[in-house]
MITOR-64146 format. One record per residue: residue in three letters; x, y, z of N, C-alpha, C in turn. Coordinates in steps of 0.02 Angstrom, whole numbers, always signed. Each point is the difference from the previous one (the first is absolute). Layout:
% MITOR-64146
ATOM	res	nu	nv	nw	cau	cav	caw	cu	cv	cw
ATOM	ALA	X	Y	Z	X	Y	Z	X	Y	Z
...
***
This chain:
% MITOR-64146
ATOM	res	nu	nv	nw	cau	cav	caw	cu	cv	cw
ATOM	MET	+1667	+13389	+11035	+8	+47	-54	+52	-25	-50
ATOM	HIS	+55	-27	+25	+51	-25	-47	-26	-59	-41
ATOM	LEU	-41	-40	+32	-28	-57	-35	-42	+22	-59
ATOM	LEU	-41	+52	+9	-41	+27	-53	+43	+24	-58
ATOM	THR	+53	+36	+16	+45	+25	-51	+31	-59	-38
ATOM	PHE	+22	-51	+36	+28	-60	-31	-50	-32	-46
ATOM	GLN	-63	-6	+22	-52	-30	-41	-13	+41	-63
ATOM	GLN	+3	+66	+6	-10	+42	-59	+55	-13	-52
ATOM	TYR	+62	-4	+23	+55	-13	-46	-5	-70	-31
ATOM	THR	-20	-48	+40	-10	-68	-25	-53	-1	-54
ATOM	TYR	-54	+36	+12	-54	+4	-50	+26	+29	-65
ATOM	GLN	+39	+54	+4	+25	+32	-60	+47	-46	-38
ATOM	LEU	+41	-39	+36	+46	-45	-34	-36	-58	-34
ATOM	ASN	-56	-20	+28	-38	-56	-28	-53	+22	-50
ATOM	GLU	-3	+64	-16	-50	+26	-46	+7	-33	-68
ATOM	GLN	-56	-20	-29	+0	-34	-64	-3	+51	-57
ATOM	ILE	+41	-9	-50	+0	+41	-60	-30	-42	-55
ATOM	ALA	-46	+29	-38	-33	-37	-55	+53	-26	-49
ATOM	LYS	-12	-59	-26	+45	-31	-49	-28	+9	-70
ATOM	LYS	+43	-8	-49	-21	+2	-70	-55	-51	-11
ATOM	GLY	-55	+23	-30	-58	-44	-13	-54	+6	+52
ATOM	ASP	+15	+29	+58	-51	+9	+52	-53	+50	-22
ATOM	ALA	-62	-12	+21	-55	+46	-13	-5	+48	+59
ATOM	LEU	-10	+64	-15	-9	+51	+51	-66	+36	-12
ATOM	ILE	-33	+18	+54	-62	+39	-5	+13	+69	+28
ATOM	ASP	-18	+51	-39	+6	+69	+23	-71	+26	+13
ATOM	SER	-15	+14	+63	-67	+22	+18	-14	+71	-26
ATOM	LYS	+51	+40	-8	-10	+69	-25	-25	+0	-72
ATOM	THR	+30	-40	-43	-21	-2	-70	-51	-55	-14
ATOM	GLN	-15	-40	+51	-49	-55	-7	+19	-46	-58
ATOM	ALA	+65	-21	+1	+24	-41	-55	+50	-53	+25
ATOM	GLU	+9	-50	-43	+49	-53	+13	+59	+10	-47
ATOM	TYR	+59	-10	+28	+63	+7	-37	+41	-63	+9
ATOM	LYS	+45	-13	-48	+45	-58	+5	+72	+26	+1
ATOM	VAL	+39	-23	+48	+69	+22	+7	+41	-28	-58
ATOM	THR	+35	+45	-36	+43	-21	-55	+74	+8	+19
ATOM	LYS	+14	+42	+49	+68	+7	+27	-7	+15	+74
ATOM	ALA	+28	-42	+42	-7	+7	+72	+57	+41	+30
ATOM	GLY	-11	+23	+61	+52	+36	+37	-27	+63	+33
ATOM	ARG	+41	+29	+43	-20	+62	+34	+7	+61	-45
ATOM	SER	+46	-3	-48	+7	+56	-47	+2	-28	-71
ATOM	GLY	-28	+37	-46	-3	-22	-70	-51	-54	-14
ATOM	ALA	-46	-12	+47	-51	-51	-9	-51	+22	-53
ATOM	THR	-26	-50	-38	-50	+15	-52	-57	-50	+2
ATOM	VAL	-57	+22	-26	-60	-42	-4	-35	+12	-66
ATOM	THR	-44	-46	-18	-45	+10	-57	-72	+3	+27
ATOM	TYR	-41	+40	-32	-71	+5	+17	-34	-62	-25
ATOM	GLN	-34	-37	+46	-34	-62	-18	-74	+11	-14
ATOM	LYS	-35	+30	+49	-72	+11	-7	-25	+44	+56
ATOM	SER	-59	+28	-13	-35	+37	+52	-32	-49	+48
ATOM	LEU	-8	+19	+62	-36	-43	+47	-73	-4	-21
ATOM	PRO	-36	-52	+20	-69	-10	-22	-44	+61	+8
ATOM	GLY	-46	+7	-47	-47	+56	-1	+6	+37	-65
ATOM	MET	-56	+22	-27	+0	+36	-63	+30	+69	+9
ATOM	LYS	+49	+17	-41	+34	+64	+5	-12	+39	-65
ATOM	THR	-12	+65	+7	-7	+42	-58	+64	+39	-13
ATOM	SER	+45	+0	+50	+62	+37	-5	+56	-40	+33
ATOM	VAL	+59	+1	-31	+57	-36	+29	+64	+41	-12
ATOM	SER	+45	-5	+49	+65	+34	-7	+55	-51	+12
ATOM	ILE	+43	-6	-50	+59	-42	+8	+55	+48	+21
ATOM	PRO	+18	+0	+64	+47	+51	+25	+72	-12	-24
ATOM	SER	+42	+50	+10	+71	-7	-15	+33	-48	+49
ATOM	SER	-25	+2	+62	+27	-43	+52	-53	-13	+53
ATOM	VAL	+10	-54	+38	-44	-17	+56	+43	-16	+60
ATOM	LYS	-27	+12	+59	+36	-16	+62	-40	-53	+37
ATOM	VAL	+32	-57	+10	-31	-56	+35	+51	-24	+53
ATOM	ASP	-23	-6	+62	+43	-22	+55	+65	+40	+4
ATOM	ASN	-7	+66	-6	+56	+47	+6	+53	-8	-54
ATOM	ILE	-16	-32	-55	+46	-5	-57	-34	+31	-60
ATOM	THR	+36	+45	-34	-28	+32	-59	+22	-39	-62
ATOM	TYR	-50	-18	-40	+10	-38	-62	-18	+44	-59
ATOM	LYS	+43	+1	-52	-18	+33	-63	-48	-45	-37
ATOM	VAL	-52	+28	-28	-47	-39	-41	+24	+6	-72
ATOM	THR	+25	-56	-27	+33	+2	-66	-40	-32	-56
ATOM	GLY	-57	-32	+16	-38	-32	-53	-71	-14	+19
ATOM	ILE	-39	-15	-51	-70	-21	+7	-5	-67	-36
ATOM	VAL	-22	-51	+36	-1	-68	-29	-55	-8	-53
ATOM	SER	+7	-52	-39	-51	-17	-51	-67	-10	+34
ATOM	ASN	-52	+23	-33	-70	-9	+23	-17	+35	+66
ATOM	ALA	+41	+47	+22	-10	+33	+65	-70	+31	+7
ATOM	PHE	-25	+31	-53	-65	+33	+2	-48	-29	-52
ATOM	LYS	+17	-57	-28	-40	-30	-52	-73	-10	+23
ATOM	GLY	-47	+25	-41	-71	-7	+15	-27	+49	+51
ATOM	SER	+41	+48	+21	-23	+51	+49	-37	+55	-36
ATOM	SER	-59	-15	-24	-38	+46	-42	-21	+64	+36
ATOM	MET	+2	+0	+66	-19	+60	+38	+59	+49	+7
ATOM	LEU	+60	-22	-18	+60	+42	+8	+0	+57	-51
ATOM	LYS	-8	+61	+26	-4	+59	-43	+60	+47	+5
ATOM	LYS	+40	-8	+54	+59	+42	+9	+58	-42	+25
ATOM	ALA	+59	+11	-29	+60	-35	+22	+59	+48	-3
ATOM	THR	+43	-5	+50	+61	+39	+3	+58	-48	+5
ATOM	ILE	+51	+10	-42	+58	-44	-1	+60	+38	+27
ATOM	GLY	+33	-28	+51	+57	+32	+31	+62	+2	-44
ATOM	LYS	+46	+44	+18	+59	+13	-42	+50	-57	-2
ATOM	ASN	-2	-47	+47	+49	-55	+1	-22	-61	-39
ATOM	VAL	-61	+1	-26	-26	-57	-38	+36	-4	-68
ATOM	THR	+34	-56	-11	+37	-10	-63	-27	-58	-41
ATOM	PHE	-46	-39	+30	-26	-59	-34	-76	-4	+10
ATOM	ILE	-35	-13	-54	-73	-11	+3	-14	-66	-35
ATOM	GLY	-29	-47	+36	-12	-66	-27	-56	-3	-51
ATOM	THR	-3	-56	-37	-50	-12	-51	-70	+4	+29
ATOM	ASN	-44	+33	-35	-71	+8	+18	-10	+30	+70
ATOM	ALA	+48	+37	+24	-5	+30	+67	-62	+44	+7
ATOM	PHE	-20	+32	-54	-57	+46	+3	-58	-21	-45
ATOM	LYS	+1	-61	-24	-52	-24	-45	-68	-3	+35
ATOM	GLY	-50	+27	-33	-68	-3	+27	-18	+54	+50
ATOM	ILE	+44	+51	+8	-19	+55	+45	-48	+46	-36
ATOM	HIS	-26	+51	+34	-50	+45	-29	+27	+30	-65
ATOM	LYS	-43	+6	-50	+20	+24	-66	+25	+72	+0
ATOM	LYS	-26	+40	+46	+19	+71	+2	+43	+15	+62
ATOM	VAL	+45	-45	+15	+45	+8	+58	+47	+59	-11
ATOM	THR	+18	+33	+55	+50	+52	+0	+61	-28	+36
ATOM	ILE	+57	+2	-35	+61	-27	+29	+52	+56	+5
ATOM	LYS	+25	+9	+61	+52	+50	+13	+68	-35	-1
ATOM	ILE	+46	+29	-41	+65	-30	-12	+55	+51	+16
ATOM	PRO	+56	-22	+28	+56	+47	+11	+21	+33	-65
ATOM	LYS	+13	+65	+3	+15	+39	-59	+58	-29	-41
ATOM	ARG	+52	-24	+33	+59	-24	-36	-13	-66	-37
ATOM	LYS	-55	-35	+16	-16	-64	-32	-64	+6	-42
ATOM	PHE	-25	+60	-10	-65	+9	-30	-6	-31	-70
ATOM	SER	+43	+17	-45	-7	-25	-69	+9	-76	-4
ATOM	ALA	+48	-26	+36	+12	-73	-1	-59	-37	+29
ATOM	TYR	-25	+22	+58	-55	-35	+33	-65	+6	-37
ATOM	ASN	-10	+55	-35	-61	+9	-39	-8	-58	-49
ATOM	ASN	+55	-19	-34	-2	-56	-47	-2	-67	+35
ATOM	ILE	+40	-8	+51	+3	-64	+37	-67	-18	+30
ATOM	LEU	-34	+49	+30	-64	-15	+33	-53	-25	-48
ATOM	ARG	+0	+25	-61	-47	-25	-50	+13	-74	-14
ATOM	LYS	+63	-19	-2	+18	-70	-11	-16	-44	+60
ATOM	LYS	-7	+30	+59	-13	-37	+61	-74	-2	+18
ATOM	GLY	-43	+21	-48	-71	-8	+9	-42	+62	+9
ATOM	VAL	+31	+59	+2	-39	+62	+7	-32	+16	-67
ATOM	GLY	-65	+16	+1	-37	+14	-62	+17	+68	-30
ATOM	THR	-25	+11	-60	+14	+61	-37	-37	+61	+29
ATOM	GLY	-50	-10	+43	-36	+55	+30	+33	+29	+62
ATOM	ALA	+59	-27	+18	+35	+23	+60	+29	+70	-9
ATOM	THR	+5	+36	+56	+32	+65	+1	+63	-5	+42
ATOM	TYR	+54	+30	-25	+63	-2	+36	+18	+70	+23
ATOM	LYS	+24	+5	+62	+20	+64	+28	+70	-6	+28
ATOM	LYS	+39	+55	-5	+68	+0	+26	+2	+19	+73
ATOM	LEU	+39	-38	+38	+14	+18	+70	+63	+43	+1
ATOM	PRO	+5	+45	+48	+61	+41	+4	+62	-41	+14
***
């Protein structure tokens, strides 16, 4: 019994923490993220892309939990959804502060995008510059 306890502690001490630049997969959101700040607290990631498969809806969460570490999602990389013509609904989390060039270029012309209320006016303009067409509808999140 003591040996098992010892092995458990050894496992916890040898646990690997993702490093800056590492790619992480979140099965809950079906997406790939890249670590921008590593650590057990204050860790951040950027949204890289959805896992393979045509998606009509996507949610970029405020945070994701991978390997028992919670990461704030602070950005969406360039070309993240480029050419995803089937994408009709998108939700952007409250911690997103950066949206890369052409991140939404080529998505469905009548996409509905939900944006945090406090960033609504700024993101409305930014998203058009990042590839969202003029037929898009924007909605405020609480």
